N, C-alpha and C positions, 0 to 999 in steps of 0.2 A: 710850594709841595704840590703833588699832581693827585689829581683824583682817578682813584680804581674803583669802577660800579663793579661791586658782586654780585653775581645773580645766582645762591644755594650757597646751604650753611652747614651741608657734610663733613665729614674730615679731613677729605682734601682739602675743599673752603677754609676750613678751619688750616687747617698745618702753612697755606699759604699765606693767609691774613697774617699769623704769629712771627713768621720772617717779614713779615712789608710792615710790620708794628712799628710807625716814627720817621717810613721809607716814604708813604703816599698816604694820603688823606684817604682811606678806606669808606665807600660807603657797602652796606648789605643788606640786599631785596629779596624776596620770596613771601610765599602767600601766609606761613604762620608769625604770627607778629611776636607772641610770645617765644620763640623757635628764636626769634630774628633777635628779640634783643637780650636773651643770653648768650648769643654767641656774639655779639659787640661788646658786650661788658666789659670782660677780661683784654681784647684787644684794640680797645676805645675804636670802634669803628661807631658811623652813626647807621641807624637801623633805621630801614625803610620797609615799611606794608605793603606791597602790590599784589593788590585782590590776581590779578590779572595782564594788566596792561603794564609796561614796563616803558619807561621814556630815557631814550639811551641817545639821542640826538645828540651829536657829537664831543660824544662820551668815551674812554674808552675802557672796555668791558670786558670783565672775567667770568666765562659760562663754568659754572660750576654743579649742575642740575643731571639728572640723571638721564641720557639717551632717551628713552621713551617718552621726560617729559617737554621738549623740545620745540613740541607744538599748540601747551596749553598756555605759552602767553605770543600778546601781542605786544609784539616790538614796534616802539613808535618812535619812526626817526633814524638817521641814519647814522651810525656809528662813530668816533673816527677808528677806529683798531679795537675789532672783537676777537677777544684771545679764550680758545676752547680748550676744555681737558676733557670733551665727552671721547668714550672709547670707543673703535670702529664706527666714526661718525665723520667723512673727508669736507675737506672743506669746498667741496662742492654741492652738496648738501647746508652745510653752513650759508651759502651765497644763497641757495633757495631760498633761506627761512630768513634769515637776519640781516639786515639793509648797513652795512660796514665801507669806509673806504680802503681801511685794510684790515688783512683776516690770517688769523696766526693759531695754528692747531698745536698744540701740548700735550706731551703722556707720561704728567710725573710717575712717583712709586709711592708706594708706604715709607718710603722711607724719609718720607718728604717732614715726616713727623717728629722727625729727629735734625732735621735738616740736613740729611745727606741722601735727598732723593737724584736720581740723575734724570731728565729732564732731555726729551728728543721733544725738536719744532722741525714746524715745517710755515712756509707757508711765505710773505709779502717781504722780501728783504731788505726796503725801505724800514720796514718795523723792527730787524734782526737785535739790534741793539737793547731798543725797549724791552724784544720779549727777554732778553737774556738778562737784563737789569732786574725783572718780577722773578724768574724761575733760579735764580743764581741765587739769590735769599731764601730758599729751601735746600740748596747744592748748587750740584756739575749740571750744564747743559749742552747738550749736541746737536748738531744743524741735519737735519737730515731729508734727504728728499718723500715727498710725501709715499712712491710708491713702497718706500722703507719703515714704512713704520706697522705696518704685521710683524717684521720679524724682529725690530726693535721694543716692539711692546711688548710681546711673548717674552723676551730675554732680559728684560727690567723689569715689567710689570707682575709680571706672572711668576719669573724666577721666585724669589722672596717665599713663594710656598715652597718653590721644590728644594732651597735651601735649608727650609724650618723642616721639611719631612727627611732632609738627613738627618738635621742635628738632633729631630725624634728621634730619629732609627739609632745613632748614637748613643742618645742616653739609655735604649732600652738597649741594647749588647750589654752597657756597662752592670746595667743589673742583674742581668742574665747572666755575668761573671760573676758577681758578689761585690761589687760598689752598693752603695745606698742611691737610692733615687736623687736624695742632696747629695750627692758628693758628684755621681753620673752630671748629672745638671750642671755644678761649679764648672767642674773641668769643660765641658761641651762650651758654654756662654765663654769662657775666657778663653781658648780653641779660637771661639770662631771670632773673637774680639780682637787676638793679637794678631791671628791671621790676615784680618781686614787690612791690616798696618803695615803688614810682610807686603802685603799685593800688591797694594799703593808704590812701592820700591823693586819689585822681582817681575822677573816673569813666570809663570805659576808650573813650568819645567823646571828654571831653576830651585824652585823653590822645592818641587815635586825629590830632586836629585839631590838638596842640600841633607833630606834626610833619608833618605836611600842608597843606605850602606849594598853595597854587593853579596848577596845569601844572607841580608839581614832580614827584620822580622819586615821591615816596612815590605821591599821587595816581595814579601811573600804576599800580604795584605793587598799588593799592587797585583801578583798574578792574580788571585783570589777575584780581586774587583774586576779584572780585564775576563777574565772567565764567564763570569755573570754578565758579562757586555754591558756595563755602567754606561760608556762611551754612548754609546748604541741606545740605550736607556733616555737618555739626556738626549740626544740628537733628535729621536721621537717625541719625545715631550715639547720639546721644543718647536717640533714643525706643527704639532695638533694644535697648539696655541694658537700659531704663529697661522695653521690657517682655520681659525674660527675668530679671530680679531677681524 
């Protein structure tokens, strides 16, 4: 069983490590020994307290710290492969900071916590299979050119917040029109769950057409959304997130 050295103990690190439990020998390091021990116990990982210097020589390393903390550690030796989930931190910046034979940049999303992330990957193709082995444990993966990472990050990483806003708005509209909040919430949650399953098998256009009869209530609702420029609102939101990534 291969060993993976995980640097960091945040929510995304936890989701990844839970997916890898039993598949890798996981070692977790960082500054706070108590947090590391609490993190490692449920996933049967090995805690390593490293206040400042981290030995990475000939190891596969998963970097899960905040981008602002990248320069707060000293990395000793040369890693076999560095996997980084640091947002807006390109491969070039990683290469200048940490020595490694290979580099992989990864961008999972919040759905990793339930094993349904879509993770964008780029970097050294010689380690593509190993990267897929790690990140398929928390969902699915897609290999991209690094130039496409900003739009992929906006679409997969930021969009859960946009969908949450839609869900919240739908619940509020149900309450406004007479449903209790409990009733509206149950309807919307079940709707999203079922729709996600349907979307795996059907194109969204076909899904829309399947419930949109001529002159019907759905058609009236679609016309209202188009009138209020819903599509353009999403184009602008994704673009704004892309330009910030």
